PDB file of N, CA, C and O in Angstrom:
ATOM      1  N   MET A   1    -137.236 -99.342 140.019  1.00  0.00           N
ATOM      2  CA  MET A   1    -136.017-100.034 140.809  1.00  0.00           C
ATOM      3  C   MET A   1    -136.186-101.237 139.261  1.00  0.00           C
ATOM      4  O   MET A   1    -137.188-101.707 138.723  1.00  0.00           O
ATOM      5  N   ALA A   2    -134.454-101.413 138.910  1.00  0.00           N
ATOM      6  CA  ALA A   2    -134.839-102.833 138.132  1.00  0.00           C
ATOM      7  C   ALA A   2    -134.276-103.766 138.875  1.00  0.00           C
ATOM      8  O   ALA A   2    -133.332-103.521 139.625  1.00  0.00           O
ATOM      9  N   LEU A   3    -134.927-105.194 138.703  1.00  0.00           N
ATOM     10  CA  LEU A   3    -134.598-106.574 139.425  1.00  0.00           C
ATOM     11  C   LEU A   3    -133.731-107.160 138.418  1.00  0.00           C
ATOM     12  O   LEU A   3    -133.923-106.861 137.240  1.00  0.00           O
ATOM     13  N   ALA A   4    -132.891-107.881 138.710  1.00  0.00           N
ATOM     14  CA  ALA A   4    -132.073-109.031 138.111  1.00  0.00           C
ATOM     15  C   ALA A   4    -131.944-110.572 138.958  1.00  0.00           C
ATOM     16  O   ALA A   4    -131.904-110.718 140.180  1.00  0.00           O
ATOM     17  N   THR A   5    -131.909-111.299 138.242  1.00  0.00           N
ATOM     18  CA  THR A   5    -132.063-113.153 138.961  1.00  0.00           C
ATOM     19  C   THR A   5    -130.976-113.422 138.593  1.00  0.00           C
ATOM     20  O   THR A   5    -130.634-113.125 137.449  1.00  0.00           O
ATOM     21  N   ILE A   6    -130.159-114.035 139.426  1.00  0.00           N
ATOM     22  CA  ILE A   6    -128.893-114.980 139.808  1.00  0.00           C
ATOM     23  C   ILE A   6    -129.142-116.363 139.303  1.00  0.00           C
ATOM     24  O   ILE A   6    -129.849-117.130 139.957  1.00  0.00           O
ATOM     25  N   THR A   7    -128.593-116.722 138.162  1.00  0.00           N
ATOM     26  CA  THR A   7    -128.839-117.570 137.316  1.00  0.00           C
ATOM     27  C   THR A   7    -127.701-118.970 137.877  1.00  0.00           C
ATOM     28  O   THR A   7    -126.576-118.712 138.306  1.00  0.00           O
ATOM     29  N   THR A   8    -128.161-120.213 137.791  1.00  0.00           N
ATOM     30  CA  THR A   8    -127.177-121.414 138.553  1.00  0.00           C
ATOM     31  C   THR A   8    -125.885-121.399 137.919  1.00  0.00           C
ATOM     32  O   THR A   8    -124.952-122.157 138.185  1.00  0.00           O
ATOM     33  N   LYS A   9    -125.900-120.459 137.039  1.00  0.00           N
ATOM     34  CA  LYS A   9    -124.243-120.491 136.546  1.00  0.00           C
ATOM     35  C   LYS A   9    -123.745-119.317 137.317  1.00  0.00           C
ATOM     36  O   LYS A   9    -122.527-119.172 137.217  1.00  0.00           O
ATOM     37  N   GLY A  10    -124.294-118.535 137.980  1.00  0.00           N
ATOM     38  CA  GLY A  10    -123.910-117.186 138.382  1.00  0.00           C
ATOM     39  C   GLY A  10    -124.275-116.077 137.689  1.00  0.00           C
ATOM     40  O   GLY A  10    -123.953-115.013 138.218  1.00  0.00           O
ATOM     41  N   GLN A  11    -124.833-116.025 136.699  1.00  0.00           N
ATOM     42  CA  GLN A  11    -124.965-115.123 135.765  1.00  0.00           C
ATOM     43  C   GLN A  11    -125.949-114.306 135.952  1.00  0.00           C
ATOM     44  O   GLN A  11    -126.813-114.719 136.726  1.00  0.00           O
ATOM     45  N   ILE A  12    -126.133-113.090 135.414  1.00  0.00           N
ATOM     46  CA  ILE A  12    -127.413-111.850 135.282  1.00  0.00           C
ATOM     47  C   ILE A  12    -127.597-111.389 134.098  1.00  0.00           C
ATOM     48  O   ILE A  12    -126.718-111.463 133.240  1.00  0.00           O
ATOM     49  N   THR A  13    -128.899-110.788 133.862  1.00  0.00           N
ATOM     50  CA  THR A  13    -128.920-110.097 132.864  1.00  0.00           C
ATOM     51  C   THR A  13    -129.099-108.867 133.294  1.00  0.00           C
ATOM     52  O   THR A  13    -129.986-108.846 134.147  1.00  0.00           O
ATOM     53  N   ILE A  14    -128.537-107.587 133.024  1.00  0.00           N
ATOM     54  CA  ILE A  14    -128.755-106.518 133.631  1.00  0.00           C
ATOM     55  C   ILE A  14    -129.723-105.749 132.525  1.00  0.00           C
ATOM     56  O   ILE A  14    -129.394-105.470 131.373  1.00  0.00           O
ATOM     57  N   PRO A  15    -131.213-105.428 133.265  1.00  0.00           N
ATOM     58  CA  PRO A  15    -132.039-105.086 132.472  1.00  0.00           C
ATOM     59  C   PRO A  15    -131.766-103.613 131.484  1.00  0.00           C
ATOM     60  O   PRO A  15    -130.864-102.785 131.610  1.00  0.00           O
ATOM     61  N   GLN A  16    -132.712-103.642 130.648  1.00  0.00           N
ATOM     62  CA  GLN A  16    -132.507-102.976 129.429  1.00  0.00           C
ATOM     63  C   GLN A  16    -132.389-101.320 129.877  1.00  0.00           C
ATOM     64  O   GLN A  16    -131.616-100.526 129.341  1.00  0.00           O
ATOM     65  N   GLU A  17    -133.259-101.021 130.889  1.00  0.00           N
ATOM     66  CA  GLU A  17    -133.254 -99.715 131.249  1.00  0.00           C
ATOM     67  C   GLU A  17    -131.960 -99.230 131.999  1.00  0.00           C
ATOM     68  O   GLU A  17    -131.569 -98.063 131.970  1.00  0.00           O
ATOM     69  N   VAL A  18    -131.309-100.303 132.707  1.00  0.00           N
ATOM     70  CA  VAL A  18    -129.944 -99.793 133.075  1.00  0.00           C
ATOM     71  C   VAL A  18    -128.819 -99.784 132.128  1.00  0.00           C
ATOM     72  O   VAL A  18    -127.808 -99.108 132.315  1.00  0.00           O
ATOM     73  N   ARG A  19    -129.041-100.671 130.938  1.00  0.00           N
ATOM     74  CA  ARG A  19    -127.940-100.752 129.909  1.00  0.00           C
ATOM     75  C   ARG A  19    -128.271 -99.373 129.406  1.00  0.00           C
ATOM     76  O   ARG A  19    -127.327 -98.588 129.501  1.00  0.00           O
ATOM     77  N   LYS A  20    -129.238 -98.948 128.959  1.00  0.00           N
ATOM     78  CA  LYS A  20    -129.369 -97.811 128.211  1.00  0.00           C
ATOM     79  C   LYS A  20    -129.020 -96.187 129.323  1.00  0.00           C
ATOM     80  O   LYS A  20    -128.757 -95.057 128.911  1.00  0.00           O
ATOM     81  N   SER A  21    -129.129 -96.578 130.504  1.00  0.00           N
ATOM     82  CA  SER A  21    -128.759 -95.494 131.448  1.00  0.00           C
ATOM     83  C   SER A  21    -127.104 -95.202 131.383  1.00  0.00           C
ATOM     84  O   SER A  21    -126.489 -94.136 131.356  1.00  0.00           O
ATOM     85  N   LEU A  22    -126.643 -96.594 131.370  1.00  0.00           N
ATOM     86  CA  LEU A  22    -124.792 -96.509 131.800  1.00  0.00           C
ATOM     87  C   LEU A  22    -124.334 -96.715 130.129  1.00  0.00           C
ATOM     88  O   LEU A  22    -123.151 -96.833 129.812  1.00  0.00           O
ATOM     89  N   ASN A  23    -125.248 -96.735 129.316  1.00  0.00           N
ATOM     90  CA  ASN A  23    -124.732 -96.878 127.916  1.00  0.00           C
ATOM     91  C   ASN A  23    -123.822 -98.092 127.461  1.00  0.00           C
ATOM     92  O   ASN A  23    -122.752 -97.995 126.859  1.00  0.00           O
ATOM     93  N   LEU A  24    -124.378 -99.112 127.816  1.00  0.00           N
ATOM     94  CA  LEU A  24    -123.851-100.284 128.078  1.00  0.00           C
ATOM     95  C   LEU A  24    -124.142-100.813 126.905  1.00  0.00           C
ATOM     96  O   LEU A  24    -125.220-100.454 126.430  1.00  0.00           O
ATOM     97  N   HIS A  25    -123.128-102.002 125.927  1.00  0.00           N
ATOM     98  CA  HIS A  25    -123.145-102.314 124.983  1.00  0.00           C
ATOM     99  C   HIS A  25    -122.551-103.818 124.919  1.00  0.00           C
ATOM    100  O   HIS A  25    -121.692-104.025 125.776  1.00  0.00           O
ATOM    101  N   THR A  26    -122.802-104.746 124.193  1.00  0.00           N
ATOM    102  CA  THR A  26    -121.994-106.354 124.137  1.00  0.00           C
ATOM    103  C   THR A  26    -120.823-106.251 124.474  1.00  0.00           C
ATOM    104  O   THR A  26    -120.202-105.353 123.905  1.00  0.00           O
ATOM    105  N   GLY A  27    -120.288-106.849 125.201  1.00  0.00           N
ATOM    106  CA  GLY A  27    -118.552-106.778 125.286  1.00  0.00           C
ATOM    107  C   GLY A  27    -118.411-105.893 126.045  1.00  0.00           C
ATOM    108  O   GLY A  27    -117.184-105.795 126.071  1.00  0.00           O
ATOM    109  N   ASP A  28    -118.918-104.916 126.914  1.00  0.00           N
ATOM    110  CA  ASP A  28    -118.468-103.996 127.615  1.00  0.00           C
ATOM    111  C   ASP A  28    -118.015-104.439 128.875  1.00  0.00           C
ATOM    112  O   ASP A  28    -118.546-105.495 129.218  1.00  0.00           O
ATOM    113  N   LYS A  29    -117.057-103.884 129.818  1.00  0.00           N
ATOM    114  CA  LYS A  29    -116.570-104.919 131.332  1.00  0.00           C
ATOM    115  C   LYS A  29    -117.410-103.723 132.547  1.00  0.00           C
ATOM    116  O   LYS A  29    -117.685-102.525 132.483  1.00  0.00           O
ATOM    117  N   LEU A  30    -117.554-104.521 133.328  1.00  0.00           N
ATOM    118  CA  LEU A  30    -118.385-103.908 134.537  1.00  0.00           C
ATOM    119  C   LEU A  30    -117.268-104.175 135.649  1.00  0.00           C
ATOM    120  O   LEU A  30    -116.504-105.134 135.535  1.00  0.00           O
ATOM    121  N   GLU A  31    -117.212-103.436 136.552  1.00  0.00           N
ATOM    122  CA  GLU A  31    -116.361-103.755 137.581  1.00  0.00           C
ATOM    123  C   GLU A  31    -117.303-103.828 138.544  1.00  0.00           C
ATOM    124  O   GLU A  31    -118.357-103.224 138.346  1.00  0.00           O
ATOM    125  N   ILE A  32    -117.111-104.612 139.831  1.00  0.00           N
ATOM    126  CA  ILE A  32    -118.036-104.898 140.662  1.00  0.00           C
ATOM    127  C   ILE A  32    -117.266-104.880 141.864  1.00  0.00           C
ATOM    128  O   ILE A  32    -116.188-105.470 141.947  1.00  0.00           O
ATOM    129  N   ILE A  33    -117.942-104.008 143.114  1.00  0.00           N
ATOM    130  CA  ILE A  33    -117.226-103.669 144.321  1.00  0.00           C
ATOM    131  C   ILE A  33    -117.755-104.309 145.448  1.00  0.00           C
ATOM    132  O   ILE A  33    -118.739-103.610 145.693  1.00  0.00           O
ATOM    133  N   ALA A  34    -117.728-105.033 146.132  1.00  0.00           N
ATOM    134  CA  ALA A  34    -118.406-105.094 147.593  1.00  0.00           C
ATOM    135  C   ALA A  34    -117.852-104.375 148.400  1.00  0.00           C
ATOM    136  O   ALA A  34    -116.632-104.256 148.511  1.00  0.00           O
ATOM    137  N   THR A  35    -118.988-103.616 149.286  1.00  0.00           N
ATOM    138  CA  THR A  35    -118.587-102.861 149.968  1.00  0.00           C
ATOM    139  C   THR A  35    -119.039-103.547 151.284  1.00  0.00           C
ATOM    140  O   THR A  35    -119.697-104.580 151.408  1.00  0.00           O
ATOM    141  N   SER A  36    -118.387-102.501 152.498  1.00  0.00           N
ATOM    142  CA  SER A  36    -118.235-103.353 154.032  1.00  0.00           C
ATOM    143  C   SER A  36    -119.763-103.217 154.335  1.00  0.00           C
ATOM    144  O   SER A  36    -120.173-103.925 155.255  1.00  0.00           O
ATOM    145  N   GLU A  37    -120.518-102.545 153.804  1.00  0.00           N
ATOM    146  CA  GLU A  37    -122.194-102.315 153.983  1.00  0.00           C
ATOM    147  C   GLU A  37    -123.011-103.925 153.507  1.00  0.00           C
ATOM    148  O   GLU A  37    -124.096-104.342 153.913  1.00  0.00           O
ATOM    149  N   GLY A  38    -122.263-104.443 152.740  1.00  0.00           N
ATOM    150  CA  GLY A  38    -123.026-105.781 152.088  1.00  0.00           C
ATOM    151  C   GLY A  38    -123.736-105.287 150.908  1.00  0.00           C
ATOM    152  O   GLY A  38    -124.628-105.948 150.376  1.00  0.00           O
ATOM    153  N   GLU A  39    -123.381-104.203 150.510  1.00  0.00           N
ATOM    154  CA  GLU A  39    -123.889-103.669 148.840  1.00  0.00           C
ATOM    155  C   GLU A  39    -122.670-103.877 147.872  1.00  0.00           C
ATOM    156  O   GLU A  39    -121.476-104.077 148.094  1.00  0.00           O
ATOM    157  N   ALA A  40    -123.440-103.751 146.659  1.00  0.00           N
ATOM    158  CA  ALA A  40    -122.299-104.323 145.486  1.00  0.00           C
ATOM    159  C   ALA A  40    -122.571-102.743 144.826  1.00  0.00           C
ATOM    160  O   ALA A  40    -123.635-102.126 144.769  1.00  0.00           O
ATOM    161  N   LEU A  41    -121.399-102.391 144.420  1.00  0.00           N
ATOM    162  CA  LEU A  41    -121.306-101.098 143.239  1.00  0.00           C
ATOM    163  C   LEU A  41    -120.940-101.989 141.942  1.00  0.00           C
ATOM    164  O   LEU A  41    -120.132-102.906 141.798  1.00  0.00           O
ATOM    165  N   ILE A  42    -121.686-101.477 141.207  1.00  0.00           N
ATOM    166  CA  ILE A  42    -121.711-101.785 139.465  1.00  0.00           C
ATOM    167  C   ILE A  42    -121.271-100.905 138.778  1.00  0.00           C
ATOM    168  O   ILE A  42    -122.256-100.200 138.558  1.00  0.00           O
ATOM    169  N   ARG A  43    -120.174-100.341 138.137  1.00  0.00           N
ATOM    170  CA  ARG A  43    -119.724 -99.623 137.302  1.00  0.00           C
ATOM    171  C   ARG A  43    -119.343 -99.777 136.084  1.00  0.00           C
ATOM    172  O   ARG A  43    -118.741-100.848 136.160  1.00  0.00           O
ATOM    173  N   PRO A  44    -119.282 -99.451 135.041  1.00  0.00           N
ATOM    174  CA  PRO A  44    -118.884 -99.750 133.774  1.00  0.00           C
ATOM    175  C   PRO A  44    -117.188 -99.507 133.735  1.00  0.00           C
ATOM    176  O   PRO A  44    -116.727 -98.650 134.489  1.00  0.00           O
ATOM    177  N   VAL A  45    -116.598-100.004 133.160  1.00  0.00           N
ATOM    178  CA  VAL A  45    -115.197 -99.853 132.893  1.00  0.00           C
ATOM    179  C   VAL A  45    -114.809 -99.426 131.529  1.00  0.00           C
ATOM    180  O   VAL A  45    -114.655-100.138 130.537  1.00  0.00           O
ATOM    181  N   SER A  46    -114.662 -97.987 131.661  1.00  0.00           N
ATOM    182  CA  SER A  46    -114.307 -97.111 130.201  1.00  0.00           C
ATOM    183  C   SER A  46    -113.525 -96.145 130.361  1.00  0.00           C
ATOM    184  O   SER A  46    -113.651 -95.281 131.229  1.00  0.00           O
ATOM    185  N   ARG A  47    -112.638 -96.212 129.525  1.00  0.00           N
ATOM    186  CA  ARG A  47    -111.674 -95.285 129.602  1.00  0.00           C
ATOM    187  C   ARG A  47    -111.266 -94.662 128.344  1.00  0.00           C
ATOM    188  O   ARG A  47    -110.892 -95.280 127.347  1.00  0.00           O
ATOM    189  N   LYS A  48    -111.389 -93.108 128.487  1.00  0.00           N
ATOM    190  CA  LYS A  48    -111.371 -92.509 126.758  1.00  0.00           C
ATOM    191  C   LYS A  48    -109.897 -92.429 126.541  1.00  0.00           C
ATOM    192  O   LYS A  48    -109.081 -92.389 127.462  1.00  0.00           O
ATOM    193  N   VAL A  49    -109.589 -92.408 125.208  1.00  0.00           N
ATOM    194  CA  VAL A  49    -107.917 -92.178 124.656  1.00  0.00           C
ATOM    195  C   VAL A  49    -107.469 -91.289 125.531  1.00  0.00           C
ATOM    196  O   VAL A  49    -106.392 -91.447 126.105  1.00  0.00           O
ATOM    197  N   ASP A  50    -108.363 -90.099 125.760  1.00  0.00           N
ATOM    198  CA  ASP A  50    -107.802 -88.968 126.218  1.00  0.00           C
ATOM    199  C   ASP A  50    -107.097 -89.289 127.718  1.00  0.00           C
ATOM    200  O   ASP A  50    -105.962 -88.951 128.056  1.00  0.00           O
ATOM    201  N   ASP A  51    -108.104 -90.053 128.541  1.00  0.00           N
ATOM    202  CA  ASP A  51    -107.426 -90.445 130.003  1.00  0.00           C
ATOM    203  C   ASP A  51    -106.547 -91.516 130.095  1.00  0.00           C
ATOM    204  O   ASP A  51    -106.182 -91.915 131.200  1.00  0.00           O
ATOM    205  N   VAL A  52    -106.044 -92.186 128.739  1.00  0.00           N
ATOM    206  CA  VAL A  52    -104.605 -93.267 128.832  1.00  0.00           C
ATOM    207  C   VAL A  52    -103.545 -92.348 128.133  1.00  0.00           C
ATOM    208  O   VAL A  52    -102.375 -92.634 128.390  1.00  0.00           O
ATOM    209  N   PHE A  53    -103.757 -91.332 127.325  1.00  0.00           N
ATOM    210  CA  PHE A  53    -102.892 -90.818 126.147  1.00  0.00           C
ATOM    211  C   PHE A  53    -101.546 -91.045 127.266  1.00  0.00           C
ATOM    212  O   PHE A  53    -101.679 -90.999 128.489  1.00  0.00           O
ATOM    213  N   CYS A  54    -100.154 -91.314 126.495  1.00  0.00           N
ATOM    214  CA  CYS A  54     -98.870 -91.001 127.377  1.00  0.00           C
ATOM    215  C   CYS A  54     -98.921 -91.656 128.565  1.00  0.00           C
ATOM    216  O   CYS A  54     -98.184 -91.264 129.469  1.00  0.00           O
ATOM    217  N   MET A  55     -99.741 -92.698 128.761  1.00  0.00           N
ATOM    218  CA  MET A  55     -99.293 -93.692 130.182  1.00  0.00           C
ATOM    219  C   MET A  55     -98.156 -94.354 130.010  1.00  0.00           C
ATOM    220  O   MET A  55     -97.271 -94.506 130.852  1.00  0.00           O
ATOM    221  N   LEU A  56     -98.186 -94.840 128.661  1.00  0.00           N
ATOM    222  CA  LEU A  56     -96.923 -95.668 128.421  1.00  0.00           C
ATOM    223  C   LEU A  56     -95.690 -94.762 128.287  1.00  0.00           C
ATOM    224  O   LEU A  56     -94.578 -95.227 128.536  1.00  0.00           O
ATOM    225  N   GLN A  57     -95.821 -93.704 127.969  1.00  0.00           N
ATOM    226  CA  GLN A  57     -94.411 -93.041 127.378  1.00  0.00           C
ATOM    227  C   GLN A  57     -93.479 -93.187 128.810  1.00  0.00           C
ATOM    228  O   GLN A  57     -94.140 -93.507 129.798  1.00  0.00           O
ATOM    229  N   LYS A  58     -92.196 -93.010 128.995  1.00  0.00           N
ATOM    230  CA  LYS A  58     -91.361 -92.914 129.561  1.00  0.00           C
ATOM    231  C   LYS A  58     -90.172 -92.499 129.050  1.00  0.00           C
ATOM    232  O   LYS A  58     -89.704 -92.856 127.969  1.00  0.00           O
ATOM    233  N   SER A  59     -89.566 -91.562 130.017  1.00  0.00           N
ATOM    234  CA  SER A  59     -88.537 -90.907 129.206  1.00  0.00           C
ATOM    235  C   SER A  59     -87.304 -91.745 129.152  1.00  0.00           C
ATOM    236  O   SER A  59     -86.971 -92.466 130.093  1.00  0.00           O
ATOM    237  N   GLY A  60     -86.706 -91.653 128.165  1.00  0.00           N
ATOM    238  CA  GLY A  60     -85.451 -92.452 127.947  1.00  0.00           C
ATOM    239  C   GLY A  60     -85.492 -93.763 127.170  1.00  0.00           C
ATOM    240  O   GLY A  60     -84.584 -94.472 126.735  1.00  0.00           O
ATOM    241  N   ARG A  61     -86.874 -93.875 127.126  1.00  0.00           N
ATOM    242  CA  ARG A  61     -87.439 -95.517 126.218  1.00  0.00           C
ATOM    243  C   ARG A  61     -87.123 -94.979 124.895  1.00  0.00           C
ATOM    244  O   ARG A  61     -87.369 -93.814 124.582  1.00  0.00           O
ATOM    245  N   LYS A  62     -86.509 -95.944 124.025  1.00  0.00           N
ATOM    246  CA  LYS A  62     -86.513 -95.910 122.878  1.00  0.00           C
ATOM    247  C   LYS A  62     -87.746 -96.314 122.176  1.00  0.00           C
ATOM    248  O   LYS A  62     -88.572 -97.082 122.669  1.00  0.00           O
ATOM    249  N   ALA A  63     -87.834 -95.835 121.140  1.00  0.00           N
ATOM    250  CA  ALA A  63     -89.123 -96.128 120.240  1.00  0.00           C
ATOM    251  C   ALA A  63     -88.841 -97.169 119.455  1.00  0.00           C
ATOM    252  O   ALA A  63     -87.794 -97.388 118.847  1.00  0.00           O
ATOM    253  N   VAL A  64     -89.966 -97.896 119.499  1.00  0.00           N
ATOM    254  CA  VAL A  64     -89.725 -99.648 118.376  1.00  0.00           C
ATOM    255  C   VAL A  64     -90.842 -99.374 117.421  1.00  0.00           C
ATOM    256  O   VAL A  64     -91.857 -98.686 117.527  1.00  0.00           O
ATOM    257  N   SER A  65     -90.310-100.188 116.358  1.00  0.00           N
ATOM    258  CA  SER A  65     -91.508-100.173 115.135  1.00  0.00           C
ATOM    259  C   SER A  65     -92.797-100.996 115.673  1.00  0.00           C
ATOM    260  O   SER A  65     -92.895-101.555 116.765  1.00  0.00           O
ATOM    261  N   VAL A  66     -93.696-100.937 114.708  1.00  0.00           N
ATOM    262  CA  VAL A  66     -95.029-101.797 115.214  1.00  0.00           C
ATOM    263  C   VAL A  66     -94.461-103.240 114.723  1.00  0.00           C
ATOM    264  O   VAL A  66     -94.805-104.220 115.382  1.00  0.00           O
ATOM    265  N   ASP A  67     -93.797-103.381 113.846  1.00  0.00           N
ATOM    266  CA  ASP A  67     -93.530-104.908 113.399  1.00  0.00           C
ATOM    267  C   ASP A  67     -92.708-105.405 114.669  1.00  0.00           C
ATOM    268  O   ASP A  67     -92.698-106.616 114.894  1.00  0.00           O
ATOM    269  N   THR A  68     -92.078-104.616 115.438  1.00  0.00           N
ATOM    270  CA  THR A  68     -91.234-105.042 116.738  1.00  0.00           C
ATOM    271  C   THR A  68     -92.102-105.388 117.747  1.00  0.00           C
ATOM    272  O   THR A  68     -91.989-106.333 118.528  1.00  0.00           O
ATOM    273  N   MET A  69     -92.936-104.601 117.685  1.00  0.00           N
ATOM    274  CA  MET A  69     -94.036-104.727 118.809  1.00  0.00           C
ATOM    275  C   MET A  69     -95.027-106.285 118.410  1.00  0.00           C
ATOM    276  O   MET A  69     -95.217-107.232 119.174  1.00  0.00           O
ATOM    277  N   ASN A  70     -95.364-106.179 117.449  1.00  0.00           N
ATOM    278  CA  ASN A  70     -96.041-107.235 117.261  1.00  0.00           C
ATOM    279  C   ASN A  70     -95.422-108.428 116.980  1.00  0.00           C
ATOM    280  O   ASN A  70     -96.259-109.307 116.772  1.00  0.00           O
ATOM    281  N   ALA A  71     -94.223-108.829 116.887  1.00  0.00           N
ATOM    282  CA  ALA A  71     -93.409-110.153 117.077  1.00  0.00           C
ATOM    283  C   ALA A  71     -93.591-110.680 118.438  1.00  0.00           C
ATOM    284  O   ALA A  71     -94.004-111.764 118.851  1.00  0.00           O
ATOM    285  N   THR A  72     -92.947-109.053 119.329  1.00  0.00           N
ATOM    286  CA  THR A  72     -92.829-109.495 120.652  1.00  0.00           C
ATOM    287  C   THR A  72     -94.284-110.292 121.164  1.00  0.00           C
ATOM    288  O   THR A  72     -94.353-111.383 121.730  1.00  0.00           O
ATOM    289  N   ILE A  73     -95.404-109.387 120.776  1.00  0.00           N
ATOM    290  CA  ILE A  73     -96.660-109.740 121.091  1.00  0.00           C
ATOM    291  C   ILE A  73     -96.779-111.448 120.717  1.00  0.00           C
ATOM    292  O   ILE A  73     -96.748-112.253 121.648  1.00  0.00           O
ATOM    293  N   LYS A  74     -96.902-111.865 119.449  1.00  0.00           N
ATOM    294  CA  LYS A  74     -97.101-113.114 119.278  1.00  0.00           C
ATOM    295  C   LYS A  74     -96.353-113.967 120.042  1.00  0.00           C
ATOM    296  O   LYS A  74     -96.875-114.929 120.605  1.00  0.00           O
ATOM    297  N   LYS A  75     -94.905-113.658 120.143  1.00  0.00           N
ATOM    298  CA  LYS A  75     -93.932-114.494 120.605  1.00  0.00           C
ATOM    299  C   LYS A  75     -94.557-114.771 122.165  1.00  0.00           C
ATOM    300  O   LYS A  75     -94.651-115.952 122.502  1.00  0.00           O
ATOM    301  N   ARG A  76     -94.980-113.734 123.114  1.00  0.00           N
ATOM    302  CA  ARG A  76     -95.193-113.818 124.415  1.00  0.00           C
ATOM    303  C   ARG A  76     -96.656-114.684 124.397  1.00  0.00           C
ATOM    304  O   ARG A  76     -96.830-115.545 125.259  1.00  0.00           O
ATOM    305  N   LEU A  77     -97.632-114.432 123.437  1.00  0.00           N
ATOM    306  CA  LEU A  77     -98.669-115.325 123.376  1.00  0.00           C
ATOM    307  C   LEU A  77     -98.577-116.652 123.265  1.00  0.00           C
ATOM    308  O   LEU A  77     -99.357-117.421 123.828  1.00  0.00           O
ATOM    309  N   ALA A  78     -97.440-117.076 122.397  1.00  0.00           N
ATOM    310  CA  ALA A  78     -97.034-118.352 122.168  1.00  0.00           C
ATOM    311  C   ALA A  78     -96.572-119.262 123.145  1.00  0.00           C
ATOM    312  O   ALA A  78     -96.623-120.492 123.171  1.00  0.00           O
ATOM    313  N   GLU A  79     -95.956-118.159 124.215  1.00  0.00           N
ATOM    314  CA  GLU A  79     -95.112-118.818 125.324  1.00  0.00           C
ATOM    315  C   GLU A  79     -96.242-119.008 126.305  1.00  0.00           C
ATOM    316  O   GLU A  79     -96.158-120.003 127.024  1.00  0.00           O
ATOM    317  N   LYS A  80     -97.246-118.246 126.446  1.00  0.00           N
ATOM    318  CA  LYS A  80     -98.429-118.106 127.539  1.00  0.00           C
ATOM    319  C   LYS A  80     -99.482-119.319 126.953  1.00  0.00           C
ATOM    320  O   LYS A  80    -100.313-119.575 127.825  1.00  0.00           O
ATOM    321  N   TYR A  81     -99.658-120.056 125.841  1.00  0.00           N
ATOM    322  CA  TYR A  81    -100.424-120.810 125.362  1.00  0.00           C
ATOM    323  C   TYR A  81     -99.886-121.784 124.587  1.00  0.00           C
ATOM    324  O   TYR A  81    -100.397-122.093 123.510  1.00  0.00           O
ATOM    325  N   LYS A  82     -98.823-122.346 125.055  1.00  0.00           N
ATOM    326  CA  LYS A  82     -98.131-123.510 124.708  1.00  0.00           C
ATOM    327  C   LYS A  82     -98.754-124.760 124.936  1.00  0.00           C
ATOM    328  O   LYS A  82     -98.171-125.803 124.641  1.00  0.00           O
TER     329      LYS A  82
END
């Protein structure tokens, strides 16, 4: 059994054996689900390319260039972080 301690900032360190078992690396995201039984389920959030392939594809949508996408992203970020 692996134990972790919560710091005063609400942070925990995931024990090495758990990180290895779940193949976790720096920067990986974890999903934490509180159950009705008072337990917490912690699981890695990972998606393979095959899992998300064509999820954004919608019939009738026109293709746009990478330059157009980059310009739109830049504009939205500028608006968000004014």
